[in-house]
C-alpha positions as CSV (number, residue, x, y, z in Angstrom):
1,X,22.9,3.5,12.0
2,X,19.4,3.0,9.4
3,X,19.2,1.4,6.3
4,X,19.2,3.0,3.1
5,X,15.8,3.7,1.7
6,X,14.8,4.4,-2.0
7,X,12.9,7.7,-2.4
8,X,9.3,7.2,-2.5
9,X,8.4,7.8,-6.3
10,X,11.4,5.3,-7.3
11,X,9.9,2.7,-5.0
12,X,6.3,3.0,-6.0
13,X,7.3,2.3,-10.0
14,X,9.6,-0.7,-9.1
15,X,6.5,-1.6,-7.5
16,X,4.4,-0.8,-10.1
17,X,6.7,-3.2,-12.9
18,X,7.1,-6.0,-10.7
19,X,3.0,-5.9,-10.6
20,X,3.5,-6.0,-14.1
21,X,5.7,-8.7,-14.8
22,X,3.3,-11.0,-13.0
23,X,0.1,-9.5,-14.9
24,X,-1.3,-7.9,-11.6
25,X,-2.8,-4.7,-12.5
26,X,-1.5,-1.8,-10.2
27,X,-1.6,1.6,-10.3
28,X,-0.8,5.5,-8.6
29,X,-4.4,6.5,-7.5
30,X,-2.9,9.4,-5.6
31,X,0.9,11.2,-5.7
32,X,2.6,11.8,-3.0
33,X,5.9,13.5,-2.2
34,X,8.7,12.3,-4.5
35,X,11.5,12.1,-2.1
36,X,10.2,10.6,1.4
37,X,6.4,10.5,1.1
38,X,4.2,6.8,2.9
39,X,2.4,4.3,1.2
40,X,-0.7,3.0,1.0
41,X,-1.8,0.0,-0.6
42,X,-5.4,-0.7,-1.2
43,X,-5.7,-4.2,-2.3
44,X,-8.8,-4.6,-4.4
45,X,-10.3,-8.1,-4.4
46,X,-13.6,-7.3,-6.0
47,X,-16.6,-8.9,-4.4
48,X,-14.3,-10.3,-1.7
49,X,-14.0,-6.8,-0.7
50,X,-10.7,-4.7,0.0
51,X,-7.7,-4.3,2.3
52,X,-5.5,-1.4,3.0
53,X,-2.1,-1.6,3.9
54,X,0.0,0.9,5.1
55,X,3.7,0.8,6.0
56,X,5.3,0.5,9.6
57,X,8.3,-0.2,11.6
58,X,8.5,-3.1,14.0
59,X,10.1,-2.9,17.3
60,X,13.3,-3.6,16.1
61,X,12.5,-0.6,13.3
62,X,12.6,-3.2,10.4
63,X,10.1,-2.5,7.7
64,X,6.6,-4.1,7.7
65,X,2.8,-3.5,6.3
66,X,-0.3,-3.2,8.5
67,X,-3.7,-4.5,7.7
68,X,-5.2,-0.9,8.2
69,X,-9.1,-1.6,8.0
70,X,-8.3,-4.6,9.7
71,X,-8.1,-8.4,9.3
72,X,-10.8,-9.2,7.0
73,X,-12.2,-7.6,3.8
74,X,-13.9,-4.7,4.1
75,X,-16.7,-2.8,1.5
76,X,-14.7,-0.7,-1.3
77,X,-16.4,2.8,0.3
78,X,-14.9,2.0,3.8
79,X,-11.4,1.3,2.2
80,X,-11.8,5.0,0.3
81,X,-13.1,6.4,3.2
82,X,-10.2,5.3,5.5
83,X,-7.2,6.4,2.9
84,X,-9.3,10.3,2.1
85,X,-8.8,10.3,5.9
86,X,-5.3,9.7,5.8
87,X,-4.8,12.0,2.9
88,X,-6.2,14.8,4.9
89,X,-3.7,14.3,7.7
90,X,-0.9,14.1,5.2
91,X,-0.8,15.3,1.8
92,X,2.5,13.4,0.8
93,X,1.1,10.5,1.0
94,X,1.1,7.6,-2.1
95,X,-1.9,5.7,-2.8
96,X,-1.4,2.7,-5.0
97,X,-4.7,0.4,-5.8
98,X,-3.5,-3.7,-6.6
99,X,-6.5,-5.2,-8.4
100,X,-6.7,-9.5,-8.0
101,X,-9.5,-11.2,-6.8
102,X,-6.6,-14.1,-5.5
103,X,-5.4,-11.5,-3.2
104,X,-1.7,-11.3,-4.6
105,X,0.7,-8.7,-3.4
106,X,3.9,-9.6,-4.4
107,X,6.0,-7.2,-2.3
108,X,3.8,-7.4,0.8
109,X,6.0,-9.7,2.4
110,X,6.3,-8.9,6.0
111,X,2.4,-8.5,7.0
112,X,1.9,-8.0,11.4
113,X,-1.0,-9.0,12.9
């Protein structure tokens, strides 16, 4: 039996509120399917560059995140190009942008390498 999942819209709004409580700017860049859309997170670290995280499942079926643009930050144009390609493949995809120079994203607790 799989774990219960929140609807995408509810999860996104909860994450934005969590970031707001910590004074971390977060916004929805693209809305996806309100019930079951996947989520990409663009972490904009200013001059340091950007990272894009995508939701994945590990070998045991547990939820996790993966650095979709690689282990190091990339230029914002590269991150945006990756997001555009993914949006072309999946129109139900949500895109969140988090802006924090220190790289704080409170809900990315499990990142696979």
